[in-house]
C-alpha positions as a Markdown table, in Angstrom:
| # | Residue | x | y | z |
|---|---|---|---|---|
| 1 | Met | 8.8 | -41.3 | 16.4 |
| 2 | Ala | 9.3 | -40.9 | 12.7 |
| 3 | Thr | 6.5 | -38.4 | 12.5 |
| 4 | Lys | 8.2 | -36.2 | 15.2 |
| 5 | Glu | 11.5 | -36.2 | 13.3 |
| 6 | Ala | 10.1 | -35.4 | 10.0 |
| 7 | Pro | 9.0 | -31.8 | 10.9 |
| 8 | Ser | 12.3 | -31.1 | 12.6 |
| 9 | Ser | 14.2 | -32.2 | 9.5 |
| 10 | Lys | 12.1 | -29.7 | 7.5 |
| 11 | Lys | 13.1 | -27.0 | 9.9 |
| 12 | Thr | 16.8 | -27.7 | 9.5 |
| 13 | Ala | 16.4 | -27.8 | 5.7 |
| 14 | Ala | 14.6 | -24.4 | 5.9 |
| 15 | Ala | 17.2 | -23.0 | 8.3 |
| 16 | Ser | 20.1 | -24.0 | 6.0 |
| 17 | Ser | 18.4 | -22.3 | 3.0 |
| 18 | Ser | 17.4 | -19.2 | 5.0 |
| 19 | Gly | 20.3 | -17.2 | 3.5 |
| 20 | Lys | 18.9 | -17.7 | 0.0 |
| 21 | Ala | 15.4 | -16.9 | 1.3 |
| 22 | Asp | 16.7 | -13.6 | 2.8 |
| 23 | Thr | 18.2 | -12.5 | -0.6 |
| 24 | Lys | 15.0 | -13.4 | -2.4 |
| 25 | Ala | 13.0 | -11.5 | 0.2 |
| 26 | Ser | 15.1 | -8.4 | -0.2 |
| 27 | Ala | 14.8 | -8.6 | -4.0 |
| 28 | Lys | 11.0 | -8.9 | -3.6 |
| 29 | Ala | 11.0 | -5.9 | -1.2 |
| 30 | Ala | 13.0 | -3.8 | -3.7 |
| 31 | Ala | 10.6 | -4.8 | -6.5 |
| 32 | Ala | 7.6 | -4.1 | -4.3 |
| 33 | Ala | 8.5 | -0.5 | -3.8 |
| 34 | Val | 7.2 | 0.6 | -7.2 |
| 35 | Arg | 7.0 | 4.3 | -7.9 |
| 36 | Ile | 3.6 | 5.6 | -8.8 |
| 37 | Ala | 4.3 | 9.3 | -9.4 |
| 38 | Asp | 7.2 | 11.7 | -9.0 |
| 39 | Asn | 7.3 | 15.4 | -8.3 |
| 40 | Lys | 10.2 | 16.6 | -10.5 |
| 41 | Lys | 9.0 | 20.2 | -10.0 |
| 42 | Ala | 9.7 | 20.1 | -6.3 |
| 43 | Ile | 13.2 | 18.8 | -6.7 |
| 44 | Phe | 13.9 | 21.6 | -9.2 |
| 45 | Asn | 12.3 | 24.4 | -7.0 |
| 46 | Tyr | 13.6 | 23.3 | -3.5 |
| 47 | His | 16.7 | 22.1 | -1.7 |
| 48 | Ile | 15.6 | 18.9 | -0.1 |
| 49 | Glu | 17.2 | 18.6 | 3.4 |
| 50 | Glu | 15.5 | 15.5 | 4.7 |
| 51 | Arg | 13.1 | 12.8 | 3.4 |
| 52 | Phe | 10.3 | 11.1 | 5.3 |
| 53 | Glu | 8.0 | 8.3 | 4.3 |
| 54 | Ala | 4.3 | 8.6 | 5.3 |
| 55 | Gly | 1.3 | 6.4 | 4.8 |
| 56 | Met | -1.8 | 7.9 | 3.1 |
| 57 | Val | -5.5 | 7.6 | 4.0 |
| 58 | Leu | -7.2 | 6.9 | 0.7 |
| 59 | Glu | -10.7 | 5.9 | -0.3 |
| 60 | Gly | -11.4 | 2.8 | -2.4 |
| 61 | Trp | -11.8 | 4.6 | -5.7 |
| 62 | Glu | -8.6 | 6.5 | -5.1 |
| 63 | Val | -6.6 | 3.3 | -4.6 |
| 64 | Lys | -8.0 | 2.0 | -7.9 |
| 65 | Ser | -7.0 | 5.2 | -9.7 |
| 66 | Val | -3.6 | 5.0 | -8.2 |
| 67 | Arg | -3.2 | 1.5 | -9.5 |
| 68 | Glu | -3.9 | 2.9 | -13.0 |
| 69 | Gly | -1.3 | 5.7 | -12.5 |
| 70 | Lys | -3.8 | 8.6 | -12.5 |
| 71 | Val | -1.9 | 10.7 | -10.0 |
| 72 | Gln | -0.4 | 14.2 | -10.2 |
| 73 | Leu | 1.8 | 15.6 | -7.5 |
| 74 | Thr | 3.3 | 18.7 | -9.1 |
| 75 | Asp | 0.9 | 21.2 | -7.3 |
| 76 | Gly | 0.8 | 19.4 | -4.0 |
| 77 | Tyr | 2.1 | 20.6 | -0.7 |
| 78 | Val | 1.9 | 19.4 | 2.9 |
| 79 | Val | 0.3 | 21.3 | 5.8 |
| 80 | Ile | 0.2 | 20.6 | 9.5 |
| 81 | Arg | -3.1 | 21.1 | 11.2 |
| 82 | Gly | -3.8 | 20.1 | 14.8 |
| 83 | Gly | -0.7 | 18.0 | 15.0 |
| 84 | Glu | -1.6 | 16.0 | 11.9 |
| 85 | Leu | -0.2 | 16.1 | 8.4 |
| 86 | Phe | -2.4 | 16.7 | 5.3 |
| 87 | Ile | -1.5 | 16.8 | 1.6 |
| 88 | Ile | -3.3 | 19.4 | -0.4 |
| 89 | Gly | -3.3 | 19.7 | -4.2 |
| 90 | Cys | -2.4 | 16.1 | -4.9 |
| 91 | Gln | -4.7 | 15.2 | -7.7 |
| 92 | Ile | -6.0 | 11.7 | -8.1 |
| 93 | Asn | -8.3 | 11.5 | -11.1 |
| 94 | Pro | -11.2 | 9.1 | -10.8 |
| 95 | Leu | -11.7 | 6.2 | -13.2 |
| 96 | Gly | -14.6 | 6.3 | -15.6 |
| 97 | Thr | -15.9 | 3.1 | -13.9 |
| 98 | Ala | -16.1 | 4.8 | -10.5 |
| 99 | Ser | -19.1 | 3.9 | -8.4 |
| 100 | Thr | -22.4 | 5.6 | -9.0 |
| 101 | His | -23.2 | 6.2 | -5.3 |
| 102 | Ile | -19.9 | 8.0 | -4.5 |
| 103 | Arg | -19.0 | 11.4 | -5.9 |
| 104 | Pro | -15.2 | 11.4 | -6.3 |
| 105 | Asp | -13.4 | 14.6 | -5.6 |
| 106 | Ser | -10.0 | 14.5 | -7.4 |
| 107 | Val | -8.3 | 17.2 | -5.3 |
| 108 | Arg | -9.6 | 16.0 | -1.9 |
| 109 | Thr | -7.4 | 16.8 | 1.1 |
| 110 | Lys | -5.7 | 13.5 | 2.2 |
| 111 | Lys | -4.3 | 12.7 | 5.6 |
| 112 | Leu | -0.8 | 11.5 | 6.0 |
| 113 | Leu | 0.2 | 9.0 | 8.7 |
| 114 | Met | 3.4 | 9.4 | 10.6 |
| 115 | His | 4.6 | 8.9 | 14.2 |
| 116 | Lys | 3.8 | 11.8 | 16.6 |
| 117 | Asp | 7.5 | 12.3 | 17.4 |
| 118 | Glu | 8.4 | 12.8 | 13.7 |
| 119 | Ile | 5.4 | 15.2 | 13.3 |
| 120 | Arg | 6.5 | 17.3 | 16.3 |
| 121 | Arg | 10.0 | 17.4 | 14.9 |
| 122 | Leu | 8.7 | 18.6 | 11.5 |
| 123 | Val | 6.5 | 21.2 | 13.2 |
| 124 | Gly | 9.5 | 22.7 | 15.0 |
| 125 | Lys | 11.5 | 22.9 | 11.8 |
| 126 | Val | 8.7 | 24.3 | 9.7 |
| 127 | Glu | 7.8 | 27.0 | 12.2 |
| 128 | Gln | 11.3 | 28.1 | 13.3 |
| 129 | Lys | 13.7 | 27.7 | 10.4 |
| 130 | Gly | 11.5 | 28.6 | 7.4 |
| 131 | Phe | 11.4 | 25.1 | 5.9 |
| 132 | Thr | 8.4 | 23.8 | 4.0 |
| 133 | Leu | 7.1 | 20.3 | 3.4 |
| 134 | Val | 6.6 | 19.1 | -0.2 |
| 135 | Pro | 5.5 | 15.7 | -1.6 |
| 136 | Leu | 8.3 | 14.1 | -3.6 |
| 137 | Asn | 6.8 | 10.9 | -4.8 |
| 138 | Met | 4.2 | 8.3 | -4.2 |
| 139 | His | 5.0 | 4.6 | -4.2 |
| 140 | Trp | 3.8 | 1.1 | -3.3 |
| 141 | Lys | 5.4 | -0.5 | -0.3 |
| 142 | Ala | 4.1 | -3.9 | 1.0 |
| 143 | Gly | 0.7 | -3.4 | -0.7 |
| 144 | Lys | 0.2 | 0.1 | 0.8 |
| 145 | Val | 0.4 | 3.5 | -0.8 |
| 146 | Lys | 3.2 | 5.6 | 0.7 |
| 147 | Cys | 4.1 | 9.2 | 0.1 |
| 148 | Glu | 7.7 | 10.4 | 0.4 |
| 149 | Ile | 7.7 | 14.0 | 1.7 |
| 150 | Gly | 10.7 | 16.3 | 1.9 |
| 151 | Leu | 11.7 | 18.9 | 4.4 |
| 152 | Ala | 12.8 | 21.6 | 1.9 |
| 153 | Lys | 14.0 | 25.2 | 1.5 |
| 154 | Gly | 13.2 | 27.2 | -1.6 |
| 155 | Lys | 15.9 | 27.8 | -4.2 |
| 156 | Gly | 16.7 | 31.2 | -5.4 |
| 157 | Glu | 16.6 | 32.1 | -9.1 |
| 158 | His | 20.4 | 31.8 | -9.4 |
| 159 | Asp | 20.2 | 28.3 | -7.9 |
| 160 | Lys | 17.7 | 27.2 | -10.5 |
| 161 | Arg | 19.9 | 28.6 | -13.3 |
| 162 | Asp | 22.9 | 26.6 | -11.9 |
| 163 | Thr | 20.7 | 23.5 | -11.9 |
| 164 | Ile | 19.8 | 24.0 | -15.5 |
| 165 | Lys | 23.5 | 24.7 | -16.4 |
| 166 | Asp | 24.6 | 21.5 | -14.7 |
| 167 | Arg | 22.0 | 19.4 | -16.4 |
| 168 | Glu | 22.9 | 20.7 | -19.8 |
| 169 | Gly | 26.6 | 20.2 | -19.1 |
| 170 | Lys | 25.9 | 16.5 | -18.2 |
| 171 | Arg | 23.9 | 16.1 | -21.4 |
| 172 | Glu | 26.7 | 17.5 | -23.5 |
| 173 | Val | 29.2 | 15.1 | -21.9 |
| 174 | Glu | 26.9 | 12.2 | -22.4 |
| 175 | Arg | 26.5 | 13.1 | -26.1 |
| 176 | Ala | 30.3 | 13.5 | -26.5 |
| 177 | Met | 30.9 | 10.1 | -24.9 |
| 178 | Lys | 28.2 | 8.5 | -27.0 |
| 179 | Ser | 29.6 | 9.8 | -30.3 |
| 180 | Arg | 33.1 | 8.9 | -29.2 |
| 181 | Asn | 32.2 | 5.3 | -28.5 |
| 182 | Arg | 30.6 | 4.9 | -32.0 |
């Protein structure tokens, strides 16, 4: 009987500390979502209406290069072909130690993975309302490479000037506060 009670006492001890385990798990989840690359150009050139997270279909050499941070998203864009999403122009540079029997293509078209309902919704918005899909960043999530894509509308030239003006104004305020605190 003592052997039967020992496992149940472990369960109650684990249940009582489950609150602590949940906070540790959420901290690990936040730390696990590490950014690989950002597309700052897209945020400057577009108004981002909605953001979506999509998985990526990558080859082995690409994953190794992504771990080393050899990714460039600035010229990338997302297209819809046959009800599937593809990212074009996302450059993943191969490592020097890439395999000899594989010829890596750094600008290979990569497939994005999303639910069909989300893809249908994106198709409707892109075709009817003049939206476009742009990659915003790549990050790790639970050991997988994810790409955050944005449903975006292009900014006009005056909007870009306003963005620059706001950014410079914030810098001046920060400088003034920094010099005041000294």
